[in-house]
C-alpha positions in Angstrom: 76.5 51.6 141.5 78.8 49.6 139.2 82.1 51.2 138.4 81.3 51.3 134.7 78.2 53.3 135.3 80.0 55.6 137.6 82.6 56.2 134.8 79.8 56.7 132.2 78.1 59.3 134.3 81.4 61.1 135.2 82.8 61.3 131.7 80.8 64.4 130.6 81.8 66.3 133.7 85.4 65.2 133.4 85.4 66.3 129.7 84.0 69.7 130.6 86.6 70.1 133.3 89.5 69.3 130.9 88.2 71.7 128.3 87.9 74.5 130.9 91.4 73.8 132.2 92.7 73.8 128.6 90.8 77.0 127.8 91.5 79.1 130.8 94.8 77.7 132.2 97.0 75.8 129.8 95.8 77.4 126.6 95.0 80.9 128.0 96.9 83.8 126.3 100.2 84.7 127.9 102.6 87.5 127.4 105.7 86.8 125.4 108.9 88.7 124.7 110.8 89.6 121.6 113.4 92.0 120.3 113.0 94.2 117.3 116.2 95.1 115.5 116.4 98.5 113.7 119.2 100.0 111.7 120.4 101.1 108.3 121.8 99.4 105.2 123.5 96.0 105.6 124.7 95.6 102.0 128.2 97.0 101.6 128.5 98.1 105.2 131.6 97.0 107.2 130.1 97.9 110.6 126.5 97.4 111.6 125.1 100.1 113.9 121.9 98.7 115.3 119.2 99.7 117.8 117.5 96.9 119.7 114.1 97.3 121.3 112.8 94.5 123.7 109.0 94.3 123.7 106.5 92.3 125.8 103.3 91.5 123.9 100.0 90.3 125.4 97.4 89.7 122.8 97.3 93.0 120.9 98.9 95.2 123.6 102.7 95.9 123.5 104.9 97.4 126.2 108.7 97.8 126.7 110.2 94.8 128.4 113.1 94.6 130.8 115.2 91.7 129.6 118.6 92.5 131.1 121.7 91.9 129.1 121.4 91.0 125.5 123.7 88.7 123.6 123.9 89.4 119.9 125.6 87.2 117.3 125.9 87.9 113.6 127.1 85.4 110.9 127.8 85.9 107.2 127.7 83.3 104.4 131.5 83.5 104.0 132.1 82.4 107.6 132.7 85.7 109.2 131.2 86.2 112.7 130.7 89.1 115.1 129.2 89.0 118.6 128.6 91.4 121.5 126.9 91.6 124.9 125.2 94.8 125.8 122.9 95.9 128.6 119.4 97.1 127.9 117.9 100.0 129.8 114.7 100.3 131.7 112.8 100.7 128.4 114.3 97.6 126.9 116.4 99.4 124.4 120.1 98.9 123.6 122.5 100.0 120.9 125.3 97.9 119.5 127.9 98.2 116.7 129.2 95.0 115.2 132.5 95.1 113.3 132.3 92.6 110.5 135.9 93.2 109.2 134.9 94.1 105.7 131.9 94.9 103.4 128.9 92.8 103.7 127.7 90.8 100.7 124.4 89.1 101.1 122.1 88.6 104.1 123.4 88.6 107.7 122.1 85.8 110.0 121.5 87.2 113.5 120.3 85.9 116.8 119.5 87.8 120.1 119.2 86.0 123.4 118.9 87.0 127.1 118.0 85.4 130.3 114.5 85.0 128.9 115.8 82.8 126.1 115.9 83.3 122.4 114.3 86.7 121.6 115.0 87.1 117.9 116.4 85.0 115.0 116.5 85.7 111.3 118.3 87.4 108.4 119.1 91.0 108.0 119.2 92.5 104.5 118.8 96.0 103.3 120.4 97.8 100.4 121.3 101.5 100.6 118.9 102.2 97.8 116.0 100.7 99.8 117.1 102.6 102.9 117.1 105.9 101.0 113.5 105.5 99.8 112.3 107.3 102.9 114.9 110.0 103.0 113.7 113.5 103.9 115.7 116.6 102.9 115.5 120.2 103.7 117.5 123.2 102.4 118.9 124.4 99.1 118.5 127.8 97.5 115.5 129.7 98.8 112.9 130.7 96.3 111.8 134.3 96.3 111.4 137.5 94.3 114.5 139.2 92.9 115.0 142.5 91.2 117.9 144.8 90.2 121.2 144.5 88.4 122.7 142.3 91.1 121.7 138.6 91.5 121.3 137.4 95.1 121.3 133.7 96.0 120.3 132.8 99.5 120.4 129.5 101.4 120.7 128.1 105.0 124.3 127.3 105.6 123.3 124.2 107.6 120.3 123.3 105.5 117.6 124.5 107.9 116.6 126.7 110.8 115.0 125.7 114.1 113.5 127.8 116.8 115.2 129.4 118.7 118.7 128.5 117.6 121.0 130.9 115.6 122.5 129.5 112.4 124.1 131.2 109.5 122.3 132.2 106.3 124.6 132.2 103.3 124.3 135.1 100.9 125.9 135.2 97.5 125.9 138.3 95.2 126.8 138.0 91.5 126.6 139.9 88.3 126.4 138.2 84.9 127.4 134.9 86.5 130.5 136.3 88.2 130.9 137.2 91.9 130.6 140.7 93.1 133.4 141.7 95.6 132.8 144.3 98.3 129.1 144.6 97.9 127.3 146.0 101.0 124.5 143.8 102.2 121.6 144.7 104.5 119.0 142.3 105.8 115.5 143.0 107.1 113.7 140.1 108.8 110.3 139.2 110.3 109.8 136.2 112.6 113.6 135.9 113.3 116.2 137.9 115.1 119.3 139.1 113.3 122.7 139.0 115.1 124.5 142.0 113.5 124.8 143.1 109.9 126.6 141.0 107.3 130.1 142.0 106.3 130.8 143.1 102.7 131.0 140.2 100.2 134.4 138.5 99.8 136.2 137.4 96.7 133.6 134.7 96.1 130.8 137.2 96.4 129.8 135.5 99.7 128.7 136.8 103.0 126.5 135.5 105.8 124.2 136.6 108.6 123.2 134.7 111.8 119.5 134.2 112.1 117.6 132.9 115.1 113.9 132.1 114.4 111.3 133.1 117.0 108.2 132.2 115.0 107.1 129.4 112.7 106.6 131.8 109.8 109.5 134.0 108.9 110.6 136.2 106.0 113.4 138.4 104.9 114.4 141.1 102.5 118.1 141.4 101.4 119.5 144.3 99.6 123.0 144.5 98.0 124.6 147.7 96.8 128.1 148.2 95.2 130.3 151.3 95.3 129.3 152.0 91.7 125.6 152.2 92.6 124.5 148.9 91.2 121.9 147.1 93.5 119.8 144.1 93.8 117.0 143.0 96.1 115.7 139.5 97.2 112.5 138.8 99.2 111.5 135.4 100.4 110.3 133.1 103.1 112.6 131.3 105.6 111.8 127.6 106.0 111.5 126.7 109.7 111.8 123.1 111.0 109.0 123.2 113.5 109.8 121.5 116.8 113.2 120.3 115.6 116.2 119.6 117.8 119.6 120.9 116.7 122.8 118.9 116.4 126.3 120.1 115.9 129.9 118.9 116.5 131.7 120.0 119.7 135.2 118.9 120.2 134.7 115.4 118.8 131.3 115.0 120.4 127.8 115.4 119.2 125.9 118.3 120.9 122.2 118.0 120.9 120.0 121.0 121.8 116.3 121.3 122.4 114.1 124.4 122.8 112.3 122.8 125.8 113.4 120.7 128.7 113.4 117.0 128.1 115.2 114.1 129.6 116.1 112.2 126.5 116.8 112.6 122.8 117.7 110.1 120.1 120.2 110.3 117.3 121.8 108.5 114.4 124.9 109.3 112.5 124.6 108.5 108.8 126.4 108.9 105.5 124.9 108.6 102.0 125.1 104.7 102.2 125.6 103.8 105.9 124.4 104.2 109.5 127.6 104.8 111.5 126.2 105.1 115.0 123.1 105.8 117.0 121.6 105.9 120.5 120.2 108.0 123.3 121.4 111.3 124.6 120.7 112.2 128.2 119.5 115.9 128.3 120.2 118.4 131.0 118.3 121.7 131.6 120.1 124.8 130.4 118.4 127.1 132.9 116.9 129.1 130.0 113.9 126.8 129.4 115.8 124.5 127.0 118.0 121.4 127.4 121.3 120.1 126.0 123.2 116.8 125.9 126.4 115.4 124.5 127.1 112.0 122.9 130.3 110.4 121.7 130.9 110.4 118.0 132.7 107.6 116.0 135.5 108.4 113.7 133.8 110.2 110.8 134.8 109.2 107.2 135.6 111.9 104.6 132.6 113.4 102.8 129.1 114.3 103.9 127.9 113.1 107.2 124.6 113.9 109.0 123.4 113.7 112.6 119.8 112.8 112.6 118.1 113.9 115.9 114.6 113.5 117.2 112.6 113.2 120.3 111.4 109.7 119.1 113.6 106.6 119.0 112.3 105.7 115.5 113.7 109.0 114.1 110.5 109.2 112.1 108.6 112.2 113.3 107.8 115.3 111.3 110.3 117.3 113.4 113.2 115.0 112.8 116.1 116.7 111.1 119.5 115.4 110.0 122.1 118.1 110.4 125.3 118.1 108.4 128.3 117.6 110.6 130.8 116.3 108.1 132.9 117.8 105.4 130.9 120.1 103.1 131.8 119.8 99.5 131.9 122.6 97.0 128.9 123.3 94.7 125.4 122.8 95.7 124.1 124.4 99.0 124.1 121.9 101.9 121.0 120.2 102.9 119.7 118.4 105.9 119.1 114.7 105.5 117.1 112.5 107.7 116.4 108.8 107.2 114.4 106.9 109.8 115.7 103.6 111.3 114.4 100.6 109.4 113.0 97.5 111.0 115.5 94.8 110.0 114.3 91.9 112.2 111.1 91.4 114.2 111.7 88.9 117.0 108.1 89.0 118.1 107.3 86.7 115.2 109.4 84.1 116.9 107.5 84.6 120.3 104.2 84.6 118.4 105.0 81.3 116.8 106.0 79.8 120.2 102.9 81.1 121.8 100.7 79.8 119.0 102.3 76.4 119.2 101.7 76.2 122.9 98.1 77.1 122.6 97.7 74.7 119.7 99.1 71.9 121.8 96.6 72.6 124.5 93.8 72.7 122.0 94.9 69.3 120.5 95.0 67.7 123.9 91.5 69.0 124.8 90.1 67.9 121.4 91.8 64.5 121.7 90.5 64.0 125.2 87.0 65.0 124.2 87.0 62.6 121.3 88.4 59.7 123.4 85.9 60.4 126.1 83.0 60.3 123.6 84.2 57.0 122.2 84.6 55.6 125.7 81.2 56.8 126.7 79.7 55.1 123.6 81.5 51.9 124.4 80.4 51.9 128.0 76.8 52.7 127.0 76.8 49.8 124.6 78.2 47.5 127.2 75.6 48.7 129.7 72.9 48.2 127.2 74.0 44.6 126.4 74.1 43.9 130.2 70.6 45.3 130.7 69.3 43.4 127.7 70.8 40.1 129.0 69.1 40.7 132.4 65.8 41.6 130.9 65.8 38.5 128.6 66.6 36.3 131.5 63.7 37.8 133.5 61.3 37.3 130.6 62.4 33.7 130.1 61.9 33.1 133.8 58.4 34.6 133.5 57.5 32.2 130.6 57.5 34.8 127.8 57.3 33.5 124.3 60.4 33.6 122.1 58.7 36.0 119.6 57.9 38.4 122.4 61.4 38.3 123.6 62.8 39.0 120.1 60.4 42.0 119.8 61.6 43.4 123.1 65.3 42.8 122.0 64.7 44.8 118.8 63.2 47.7 120.7 66.1 47.7 123.2 68.7 47.8 120.4 66.8 50.8 118.8 66.8 52.6 122.1 70.4 51.9 122.5 71.3 53.3 119.1 69.4 56.5 119.9 71.1 56.8 123.2 74.6 56.4 121.6 73.7 59.0 119.0 72.6 61.4 121.7 75.8 60.8 123.6 77.8 61.4 120.4 75.9 64.6 119.7 76.6 65.9 123.2 80.3 65.3 122.9 80.2 66.8 119.4 78.9 70.0 121.0 81.7 69.9 123.5 84.2 69.5 120.6 82.7 72.4 118.8 82.9 74.6 121.9 86.5 73.6 122.4 87.4 74.4 118.8 85.6 77.7 118.9 87.2 78.9 122.2 90.7 77.7 121.3 90.7 78.3 117.6 
């Protein structure tokens, strides 16, 4: 067999082999890595407290990725830079605080790399107003039914209650807008336990009681009586943060408590316009069915500060509560404030673009090879047809065939050759369509 015919017969098989190799080897989906960057406002912040989460993605499935040490670099338009290297844990998470030496104005360019290469690159930009769009608050004056000459105002002293932790309930007794001093206060409760009776009201008409919820539905009735016989009554429901963890300050540290045993909790320390810190808290059993953990606190600025605690790293579950741990101002009753971490930069888009480009290159090579193979097959088929035509014409001439008969045979051969070339082209077109469909 002539080499040209061997090549002609082998081209379809070779093309199929190339397409299969491109589909299932070179162009097959592969897992890729990326880092998502979460945090709070960037605009106006002098320090960026960020949570990084490394993710491995295969098609539509995501899982935590172990990527080792992460190198973070941030750059501002005015030339300021900040960088840090932090280890990631077994779940691919890491926390970092970047000191930018002054308030940020404009976007922050950031890149994150590891031994796996570039994992994230882009701009971070979030205004405090955008961050606060998802704020969740609890607390304030409790609604209820009041009667009598004395007015009673009741509110959680820390904005909320959580099972089974004891926290103060603030009680204020007034008459005609002025505080009542020395009023005796009694409290009757359902669904909570009461730690002792409140003391008489002070010069501000204020007293408190320690309540520890034991049920998700709780209520109370408060009665206040003066030495002169004036009285007042308040009846209302106590709001309970179901499934919430509790946070408080303890000797410069953040104490996180949970009603059940758990290994890990998550927190963020926030102000009204900034995320100061965040991270994980390793929890230890208390021996009474619950767990507790401590985390270091940064230097807290003056004014309101909250510690947002949750069992989820996103701080976005229904049980997430932000407990006040800073200075409480005068005036309105304190409230809890929780703001979930916002996604500032998704490094998986970079990995997806790289993966898409790799598969696209394999597709282009396969399509290009198929097209060239089709053209080569057509050229070889024409060449073989011309050679066969020459041999047949010489045979007819040697047999004494008339010129007209030879011309008629030549026309038929060319028609058959055109049909053969079209059939070959259609076959390779099918291969092209298969390649485009499987790799598109």
